[in-house]
N, C-alpha and C positions, 0 to 999 in steps of 0.2 A: 188322691195323690199321696205318695209316701213322703214323710218329712225326713230330710237328711239332717243329722246332728253330728257334731264333733265335740268330744269332750277332751279337754286339755288339762294336764296336770302341770301347772306352772309354779315353780317354787316362789314363795312370797317375796324373797329378796330380789328375784328376777323381775317380779311385777313392780316392786318399788323402784328398781333401776330403770325400768321402762317408763314408768310415770315420771321419774325425775328428768328423763330426756325429752319430755314433751314441752312444747311451747306454752306460754302462759294461757293463750286462748284455748288451747286443747285441754289444759288442766281445768279451766273453768267449765268446759263442756263435760268433762269427766265428773267434776263435782256436782253439776246439775243432775247428771244421770244417777250418781250414787245417792244424792238427796232424795230423788224421786223413788228410788228403790227402798230407801230406809224409812221415808216418811210419806207413804202414799196418801193422797188427798182423800179424806173421808168426809162425807156429808155431815155437817154439824147439826145435831138434833134441833137446835134453836132455829137454824135456817130452814130446815124441813118444816117445822111447825109454822113458821112465818109464811112460807109459800102455800101450805095447806090452808091457812086462814085467809090468805088473799084469794085463793081459788074459791073458797066457800063464800066469801063476800061477793065475788063476781057472779057465781051461780044464783045468789040471792038477789042480784040486781043492785047491790050496794057498790056502785062505781060511778065515775064521771068520765064521759068521753072527752077527748082532747078539745074538740070544738066547744063543748059546753064549758070546759075549764077556761079556755081562752076568752070566751064571751063574758063569763062571770068576772074574770080578772080585769078585762078592759072596762067593765061597768064600775068596778071598785075604784079605779083610778080617775074616773070622771068627776 
């Protein structure tokens, strides 16, 4: 299916005037959109390493089931 596109050449001052006429909630929406465009979320190398380590522990059998955890926890408080 062909994609339809429209390219507009809007003078910057007209864009500023249009933004100025928006309600506060609409400006917040626009701000969120612009921030997402300027600062795309990238995976943090530390987070990736932590997830990989957790997966390796799981594959190696180094984990506790929830049932085992709750049983051990209840034994400690007795």
